[in-house]
Backbone as ProteinMPNN parsed JSONL, in Angstrom:
{"seq_chain_A": "MSTGNVENWTGNIAEIGAAYPFVGIETPLMIAGIVFWIYWHISQLRSESRELDEEVRRHGNAESLNKVLNDTDPNKR", "coords_chain_A": {"N_chain_A": [[12.45, -15.008, 35.43], [14.859, -14.206, 33.091], [17.21, -11.574, 32.815], [19.28, -11.332, 31.129], [22.861, -11.225, 30.692], [23.73, -9.456, 32.91], [25.443, -7.946, 35.414], [25.833, -5.631, 36.809], [23.925, -2.807, 36.896], [24.706, -0.214, 36.67], [26.667, 0.132, 34.842], [28.195, 0.629, 31.569], [25.997, 1.083, 28.862], [26.578, 0.129, 26.33], [28.105, -2.088, 26.777], [26.327, -3.961, 27.642], [24.837, -5.029, 25.504], [22.58, -6.056, 22.922], [19.346, -4.619, 23.109], [16.971, -5.416, 22.151], [15.357, -7.904, 20.054], [16.603, -9.089, 16.849], [18.481, -7.138, 16.039], [19.92, -4.849, 13.843], [18.578, -5.522, 11.552], [16.892, -3.613, 10.704], [17.232, -1.849, 8.469], [17.157, -3.603, 6.117], [14.5, -4.51, 6.473], [13.079, -2.107, 6.241], [13.668, -1.413, 3.583], [12.479, -3.603, 2.285], [9.827, -3.11, 3.024], [9.31, -0.66, 1.702], [9.662, -1.445, -0.975], [7.578, -3.326, -1.179], [5.416, -1.579, -0.753], [5.553, 0.137, -3.009], [5.197, -1.811, -5.017], [2.573, -2.603, -4.347], [1.116, -0.281, -4.922], [1.511, -0.068, -7.735], [0.34, -2.478, -8.547], [-2.298, -1.996, -7.684], [-3.001, 0.212, -9.287], [-2.929, -0.985, -11.845], [-4.963, -2.908, -11.552], [-7.225, -1.267, -11.092], [-7.274, 0.097, -13.498], [-7.878, -1.974, -15.281], [-10.455, -2.608, -14.34], [-11.793, -0.191, -14.916], [-11.544, -0.125, -17.726], [-13.097, -2.366, -18.323], [-15.613, -1.513, -17.395], [-16.065, 0.656, -19.112], [-16.126, -0.735, -21.531], [-18.379, -2.322, -21.079], [-20.46, -0.48, -20.535], [-20.26, 1.45, -22.428], [-18.942, 4.311, -24.258], [-18.171, 7.848, -23.744], [-19.667, 9.249, -25.644], [-21.867, 7.549, -26.264], [-23.066, 7.432, -23.767], [-23.791, 10.122, -23.405], [-25.632, 10.314, -25.476], [-27.666, 8.602, -24.596], [-28.42, 9.959, -22.269], [-29.308, 12.384, -23.365], [-31.443, 11.515, -24.923], [-33.31, 10.828, -23.019], [-34.008, 13.163, -21.905], [-36.307, 15.213, -20.341], [-37.026, 17.757, -21.202], [-36.82, 17.818, -23.928], [-39.014, 16.625, -24.992]], "CA_chain_A": [[12.713, -14.422, 34.142], [16.25, -13.772, 32.99], [17.423, -10.253, 32.209], [20.512, -11.384, 30.362], [24.125, -11.32, 31.416], [23.985, -8.153, 33.505], [25.794, -8.058, 36.825], [25.772, -4.33, 37.433], [23.128, -1.944, 36.031], [25.298, 1.119, 36.593], [27.743, 0.097, 33.845], [28.007, 1.22, 30.254], [24.935, 0.378, 28.121], [27.18, -0.532, 25.173], [28.649, -3.369, 27.219], [25.225, -4.879, 27.918], [24.501, -5.717, 24.272], [21.32, -5.701, 22.267], [18.213, -4.432, 24.009], [15.789, -5.981, 21.499], [15.747, -8.944, 19.088], [16.817, -8.779, 15.434], [19.239, -5.903, 15.907], [20.638, -4.741, 12.576], [17.734, -5.89, 10.422], [15.965, -2.506, 10.456], [17.382, -1.339, 7.107], [16.548, -4.517, 5.141], [13.042, -4.521, 6.628], [12.573, -0.856, 5.691], [13.752, -1.53, 2.123], [11.431, -4.548, 1.88], [8.536, -2.43, 3.175], [9.161, 0.33, 0.629], [9.468, -2.199, -2.223], [6.216, -3.853, -1.152], [4.508, -0.438, -0.883], [5.562, 0.54, -4.42], [4.548, -2.903, -5.758], [1.137, -2.567, -4.092], [0.545, 0.834, -5.681], [1.507, -0.441, -9.151], [-0.681, -3.516, -8.698], [-3.607, -1.358, -7.523], [-3.251, 1.012, -10.495], [-3.249, -1.909, -12.945], [-6.268, -3.499, -11.28], [-8.257, -0.262, -11.292], [-7.327, 0.362, -14.939], [-8.637, -3.078, -15.894], [-11.867, -2.443, -13.975], [-12.318, 0.939, -15.669], [-11.688, -0.551, -19.119], [-14.248, -3.272, -18.382], [-16.836, -0.708, -17.256], [-16.234, 1.406, -20.36], [-16.549, -1.708, -22.543], [-19.722, -2.788, -20.771], [-21.455, 0.59, -20.532], [-20.076, 2.341, -23.56], [-18.036, 5.447, -24.091], [-18.822, 9.104, -23.366], [-20.653, 9.615, -26.668], [-23.084, 6.762, -26.109], [-23.718, 7.845, -22.521], [-24.433, 11.41, -23.674], [-26.8, 10.056, -26.32], [-28.704, 8.047, -23.73], [-28.885, 11.03, -21.388], [-30.052, 13.36, -24.157], [-32.687, 10.893, -25.375], [-34.253, 10.758, -21.917], [-34.169, 14.524, -21.358], [-37.739, 15.557, -20.393], [-37.205, 19.04, -21.864], [-36.828, 17.61, -25.381], [-40.281, 16.018, -25.434]], "C_chain_A": [[14.139, -13.885, 34.136], [16.34, -12.415, 32.312], [18.711, -10.213, 31.411], [21.724, -11.464, 31.264], [24.508, -9.953, 31.97], [24.261, -8.356, 34.987], [25.645, -6.723, 37.544], [25.052, -3.368, 36.477], [23.704, -0.532, 35.924], [26.416, 1.194, 35.566], [27.359, 0.789, 32.544], [26.975, 0.408, 29.475], [25.494, -0.361, 26.901], [27.742, -1.898, 25.541], [27.558, -4.405, 27.451], [24.859, -5.675, 26.675], [23.147, -5.261, 23.759], [20.179, -5.631, 23.26], [16.929, -4.997, 23.416], [16.244, -7.0, 20.459], [15.895, -8.382, 17.678], [17.511, -7.434, 15.229], [19.998, -5.939, 14.583], [19.801, -5.077, 11.364], [16.766, -4.766, 10.05], [16.035, -2.029, 9.008], [16.824, -2.312, 6.071], [15.02, -4.575, 5.252], [12.419, -3.243, 6.057], [12.584, -0.91, 4.164], [12.672, -2.473, 1.615], [10.051, -3.899, 1.984], [8.293, -1.421, 2.072], [8.928, -0.362, -0.708], [8.05, -2.758, -2.281], [5.194, -2.74, -1.355], [4.412, 0.018, -2.334], [4.883, -0.522, -5.269], [3.033, -2.859, -5.576], [0.48, -1.45, -4.878], [0.471, 0.514, -7.172], [0.43, -1.484, -9.408], [-2.083, -2.921, -8.614], [-3.963, -0.531, -8.757], [-3.627, 0.122, -11.677], [-4.639, -2.506, -12.772], [-7.391, -2.507, -11.548], [-8.384, 0.114, -12.766], [-8.123, -0.724, -15.66], [-10.122, -2.947, -15.588], [-12.504, -1.303, -14.762], [-12.515, 0.569, -17.129], [-12.89, -1.473, -19.285], [-15.563, -2.501, -18.272], [-17.11, 0.096, -18.522], [-16.709, 0.467, -21.461], [-18.005, -2.117, -22.328], [-20.767, -1.683, -20.951], [-21.297, 1.575, -21.674], [-19.14, 3.481, -23.244], [-18.835, 6.711, -23.775], [-19.898, 9.503, -24.372], [-21.961, 8.845, -26.481], [-23.817, 7.125, -24.81], [-24.422, 9.192, -22.699], [-25.684, 11.231, -24.523], [-27.957, 9.517, -25.482], [-29.278, 9.14, -22.832], [-29.707, 12.057, -22.161], [-31.379, 12.798, -24.641], [-33.731, 10.85, -24.259], [-34.478, 12.124, -21.269], [-35.628, 14.93, -21.469], [-37.994, 16.895, -21.089], [-37.288, 18.914, -23.38], [-38.175, 17.094, -25.864], [-41.333, 17.028, -25.642]], "O_chain_A": [[14.563, -13.196, 35.064], [15.625, -12.146, 31.347], [19.178, -9.131, 31.056], [21.611, -11.74, 32.459], [25.5, -9.362, 31.543], [23.419, -8.873, 35.723], [25.363, -6.683, 38.741], [25.525, -3.141, 35.363], [23.203, 0.268, 35.133], [27.056, 2.238, 35.438], [26.323, 1.448, 32.452], [27.062, -0.819, 29.429], [24.933, -1.375, 26.487], [27.839, -2.775, 24.683], [27.837, -5.604, 27.457], [24.596, -6.874, 26.77], [22.648, -4.201, 24.134], [20.059, -6.478, 24.146], [15.906, -5.053, 24.098], [17.396, -6.965, 20.025], [15.363, -7.317, 17.366], [17.148, -6.68, 14.326], [20.637, -6.937, 14.248], [20.276, -4.93, 10.238], [15.914, -4.945, 9.179], [14.996, -1.824, 8.381], [16.068, -1.879, 5.202], [14.328, -4.676, 4.239], [11.347, -3.295, 5.455], [11.617, -0.498, 3.523], [12.015, -2.178, 0.616], [9.198, -4.117, 1.123], [7.18, -1.331, 1.555], [8.09, 0.08, -1.494], [7.392, -2.672, -3.317], [4.204, -2.937, -2.06], [3.315, 0.26, -2.837], [4.081, -0.194, -6.144], [2.288, -3.054, -6.536], [-0.597, -1.641, -5.444], [-0.542, 0.803, -7.809], [-0.314, -1.381, -10.384], [-2.962, -3.298, -9.388], [-5.103, -0.57, -9.22], [-4.547, 0.446, -12.427], [-5.404, -2.6, -13.732], [-8.398, -2.86, -12.163], [-9.482, 0.415, -13.235], [-8.937, -0.433, -16.536], [-10.958, -3.15, -16.468], [-13.636, -1.433, -15.228], [-13.541, 0.91, -17.718], [-13.62, -1.375, -20.272], [-16.521, -2.807, -18.982], [-18.257, 0.204, -18.956], [-17.592, 0.823, -22.24], [-18.769, -2.243, -23.285], [-21.852, -1.942, -21.473], [-22.142, 2.452, -21.854], [-18.618, 3.608, -22.136], [-20.045, 6.643, -23.561], [-20.935, 10.04, -23.984], [-23.041, 9.434, -26.535], [-25.047, 7.122, -24.767], [-25.53, 9.382, -22.197], [-26.684, 11.918, -24.313], [-29.1, 9.94, -25.652], [-30.494, 9.229, -22.659], [-30.711, 12.549, -21.647], [-32.352, 13.544, -24.756], [-34.928, 10.837, -24.545], [-35.078, 12.215, -20.198], [-36.156, 14.991, -22.579], [-39.118, 17.131, -21.531], [-37.783, 19.824, -24.045], [-38.441, 17.13, -27.065], [-42.455, 16.684, -26.013]]}, "name": "protein", "num_of_chains": 1, "seq": "MSTGNVENWTGNIAEIGAAYPFVGIETPLMIAGIVFWIYWHISQLRSESRELDEEVRRHGNAESLNKVLNDTDPNKR"}
């Protein structure tokens, strides 16, 4: 296994070069991660809003739910 072009390990670390692959790409990757994170949150909010609207459409609004609950109240009979 090659350790790179190092002849003397007691030298200056700056002279050795990069210690890991893709040096310098940290900032673009961080920006891409933040953009994806924000996009995911917006997408999730839209999806959950659509699901809520569908449930409200399917099951009715607060007034109709209260009417159903009041009609089945055993204390009213």
